[in-house]
Structure formats: C-alpha cells, structure tokens
N, C-alpha and C positions, 0 to 999 in steps of 0.2 A: 949175609944179613940183609943187603938191600931187597931181596926177594920178599922177605917177610913184610917189609914195610910197603912194598908195592901190593901184596896180597891183602894187607890190612886195608890199605886205600880203596882197593877194588871191592872188598867185601863191606866196607862201610857205605860206599857208593852205591852198590846193587841192593845192600840191606835196605837203605832208605827208599830206594826206588820200589823194591818189592812191598814195603810197608805202606807207602803212599798209594801206589796202584791198587794194592790189596783192600785198603780203607775205602777208596772211591768205589772199586767194583762191589765190595760188600755192601755199601750204602745203596747203590743201585739195585742189587739183587733183593735186598731187604725191602725197598720200597715198591719193586715189581711183584714180589711174592705176597707181601702183606696186604697192598691195596687198601691202605688205611683211609679213613675219612681225613680229608684235608685239615691240617692244623693251622690256625689263623692266630696271629698275635698282633695287637695293635697298640701303639703307643704314640699318642699325638698324630704326627703326619706319617710316621713310620709304620709300614705294614710288612711284616715277615710272615711268609705263607709257604708251608710245605704241602704240596699238591700231589695229586695223582701223577704218576710219571708220564713224560711226554716224549715221544720218539722224534728227535730233531735230525731230519735228513740233510739239513744245510750246514752251513758253517756259522760263525759268530752271529748271533741274534737271529738265526733261522734263515739267513740269506742262502738261497740256493746257487750252487756252482757245479759245473760239469766235473766228472771224475778225474780227467786228465790235468786240468788246472789246478785242482785241489791237490793232487798227488805232487805235481811240481813244486807247488808252494809249500807244501808240508815238508818235502824232502830238503828244500833249500833253507826253510826256517830252522828245521831240526838240526841240519849240519851246521848252520850258524851258532846255534845254541850250544851244541856239543863242543865245537871249537872254543867259543867263549868260555864255557865251563872248564876246559882243559887249561886255559890261560889263568882264570881267576879262582877256581875251586869254589865257587860261591854257592852256599846252601840254597839261595834264592833261585838260582838257575836249575839246581836239582828239583826244586818244586815245579818249574816249568816243564822240564823233561818228563817227570812222573805224570803229570797232568796230560801232556800230549801223548804219552804212551797209553794211558788209561782210555782216554777218548778214542784213540785209534784202535784199540782193542774192541771198543763198542762198534766202530764202524766196521771192522772186519767180521765180527761174529753176529752182529745185529743189524748191520746195514744202516745204523743211525746211532746218535748219541742219546743216551737216556738222561733227561733233565727232570728235576723235581722240586727245586727251590726257586721261590719268587720273592722278591722284595719290591713293595709298592707296584708300580706300573713297569718295572724293569723286566726285560724278557727272562724266561726261565732258564736256570742253570744247574749245575751240580758242583760236587766237591772238586773235581778235576779242573773245572772252570776257575774255581777259587784258587786253586794252586798255580794255574798259568797266570791268571791276572794279578794275584798278589805277589807271586815270584818276580814277574816283569816289573811291576811297581817298585818292590823292595829294592831289586837290583839296581834299577835306574836311579832311584833316590839315594841309595848309599854310594852309588857310583858318582852321582852329581856332588854329594858331599865330600867324597874322597878327592875329586879332581879339582873342586872349588873350595879349598881349604879357607880358613878364617883370614889368613893374611891375604889370599887372593880377593876375597869378598870385601875386606877392608880397604884394600888399595884401589878398588874399583869405584869407590865412593868419592 
C-alpha cells in the first residue's frame, strides 16, 4: 500500500505543476496570438495595465546577465527550492517551482521570457513571476509565523 500513497503524492505534485505551468503558458500564448489593445484600469494611485507582450531577455526587472552565471544561479536556486519542498511539502514552494519551470520553458523555446502585466511604474511581469514572488513571500511569511510562535513573540517584549 505505501506505493499507492507515494504515487498519489507524485501525481498531486505533478498535477499542480502541470496545471500552473499550463495556465502561465496559455496566458502568454493568448496574449502573443491575440495582440489585444492594452487594457488599462486606474483607481486612485493604482494603475493596472495589461499591455502588448514584451520579450524579456534579462532576469528580474530586465537586468541582463550572461548565460553561464544565469544557468549556475538557476540550478543552485532550483535545487535549494526542491530540497526545501521535500522537507516541508509547502504548496507555496510548489508555486515557486511551477513559475521557475514556466519561465525556463520560455527561455528554452523563445530565448526570452514573455511578460505582459504592468502595475503602475513597476516592471512588466507575467503569471509565473506572480507564482514565484507570491510563493516566496507566503512561504517566508508562514515560516516566520511558525518559527516565531505567539509565546516567542510575547516573551521577547
């Protein structure tokens, strides 16, 4: 019976990965194919903007980096995240893994990452970037709450 449990864990893990990567890749495909007029929503100081897709050849915020340091950093970071996921089984790290795989697929097949969402003057990004950033933030936030329980917080005052 343990084999079934292991199979269920793997199928759940890969099911989420395929779903999230598919969602990001479909959104990029949709915006590349439709070439819609930009959609702009404004509320007070907050500007949400879906624009024509941008081909980002750099890393975060368009910073350019040579291929071998990028590959080395990517492999190290991905290995660390997989190792941490094995320890915690955190859904938030699964978001990071899916986002990283989706952006890597873009780099492999298109030689750049397709970005199409802009908020105010923040650099353009995509769903995979939301998965990565959101997953990192939520993992660190809940890890902090878990390691600094209420008793630790109160005793430090």
